[in-house]
N, C-alpha and C positions, 0 to 999 in steps of 0.2 A: 504493500499500500504506501503507496508516495502519501511524500509531506500533505501536498492540493487535499488529494484527499482523506485525510488523516485530519485536518482541518477545516476539513467542507460537512466531514461526519460531526466532529465535535458542532459548529454552529446547527446546523442542523438537530443536533438530539438536545440544545441547551432549549432551541426556539419552540421545537415539539412539543416540552414535556415544558415547559418555561419555566426552566433551575436552569441557575450559571455554574453546578458543576461540572458538564460536562467544558466547560472554558478554565475553570482552573487548571483541569490537569494539563492543560497545553502548557509546553515549553516556555521558558521567558521570549524565544526568540521566534515562537508560534503567535503571541501577542503581541511582539512591537510590529509585525508585516499588518494585524491584525488593524491594527494600530496607524498603522502609514497606508492603508488599502482605504480606514475610514477618513482618514483627513485630508485623502486622492480624493473622494468621492463628493466630502464637501466642499471643497474650492475648487470641483465642478459645479455644482450645482448655484452658491455663490457668482462662478461666474456668470451662471445662464441667466440665475436674476438683477444682476446685474445690467445683461444686458437685454431682457425683456423688461427693466423700466425703464429702457432709454430708445425704446420702440416705444412702447406707452406714451412717454409724454414728448416726443416724436410727433405721435396723430393728432396728441392734443392739443397740439400749436398750428401744425396740419389745417382740422378741422376748428381751431378757433381763426384761424389767418382767413380762411372760409367764409366764416362768419360775416367780417370785417365789409 
Protein backbone atom coordinates (compact mmCIF):
# COMPACT_ATOMS: atom_id res chain seq x y z
CA UNK A 1 0.00 0.00 0.00
CA UNK A 2 1.50 3.34 -1.04
CA UNK A 3 1.74 6.37 1.22
CA UNK A 4 -1.04 8.09 -0.69
CA UNK A 5 -3.35 5.07 -0.37
CA UNK A 6 -2.65 4.85 3.38
CA UNK A 7 -3.32 8.57 3.79
CA UNK A 8 -6.56 8.38 1.80
CA UNK A 9 -7.73 5.37 3.79
CA UNK A 10 -7.10 7.18 7.09
CA UNK A 11 -8.97 10.25 5.84
CA UNK A 12 -11.88 8.14 4.63
CA UNK A 13 -12.10 6.28 7.98
CA UNK A 14 -11.95 9.54 9.93
CA UNK A 15 -14.66 11.09 7.77
CA UNK A 16 -16.94 8.05 7.71
CA UNK A 17 -16.79 7.47 11.47
CA UNK A 18 -16.57 11.17 12.38
CA UNK A 19 -13.60 10.15 14.52
CA UNK A 20 -10.17 11.86 14.50
CA UNK A 21 -8.29 8.80 15.84
CA UNK A 22 -7.28 7.45 12.40
CA UNK A 23 -5.65 10.80 11.67
CA UNK A 24 -3.84 10.73 15.00
CA UNK A 25 -2.25 7.43 14.00
CA UNK A 26 -0.58 9.00 10.95
CA UNK A 27 3.09 9.84 10.99
CA UNK A 28 4.34 13.42 11.33
CA UNK A 29 5.40 13.48 7.66
CA UNK A 30 1.90 12.49 6.55
CA UNK A 31 0.32 15.15 8.73
CA UNK A 32 2.65 17.78 7.26
CA UNK A 33 1.57 16.68 3.77
CA UNK A 34 -2.08 17.05 4.76
CA UNK A 35 -1.44 20.51 6.20
CA UNK A 36 0.38 21.62 3.05
CA UNK A 37 -2.43 20.30 0.84
CA UNK A 38 -4.99 22.16 2.95
CA UNK A 39 -3.00 25.39 2.68
CA UNK A 40 -2.75 25.02 -1.10
CA UNK A 41 -6.50 24.46 -1.40
CA UNK A 42 -7.22 27.47 0.83
CA UNK A 43 -4.90 29.70 -1.23
CA UNK A 44 -6.59 28.55 -4.45
CA UNK A 45 -10.02 29.26 -2.95
CA UNK A 46 -8.96 32.76 -1.82
CA UNK A 47 -7.55 33.55 -5.28
CA UNK A 48 -10.80 32.52 -6.97
CA UNK A 49 -12.80 34.50 -4.41
CA UNK A 50 -10.79 37.65 -5.22
CA UNK A 51 -11.24 37.10 -8.96
CA UNK A 52 -15.00 36.69 -8.53
CA UNK A 53 -15.17 39.85 -6.42
CA UNK A 54 -13.34 41.86 -9.11
CA UNK A 55 -15.64 40.50 -11.83
CA UNK A 56 -18.74 41.39 -9.79
CA UNK A 57 -17.53 44.93 -9.11
CA UNK A 58 -16.69 45.37 -12.80
CA UNK A 59 -20.18 44.28 -13.80
CA UNK A 60 -21.70 46.65 -11.27
CA UNK A 61 -19.69 49.55 -12.67
CA UNK A 62 -20.75 48.73 -16.24
CA UNK A 63 -24.38 48.64 -15.14
CA UNK A 64 -24.06 51.92 -13.27
CA UNK A 65 -22.47 53.64 -16.28
CA UNK A 66 -25.20 52.23 -18.53
CA UNK A 67 -27.85 53.77 -16.29
CA UNK A 68 -26.26 57.24 -16.57
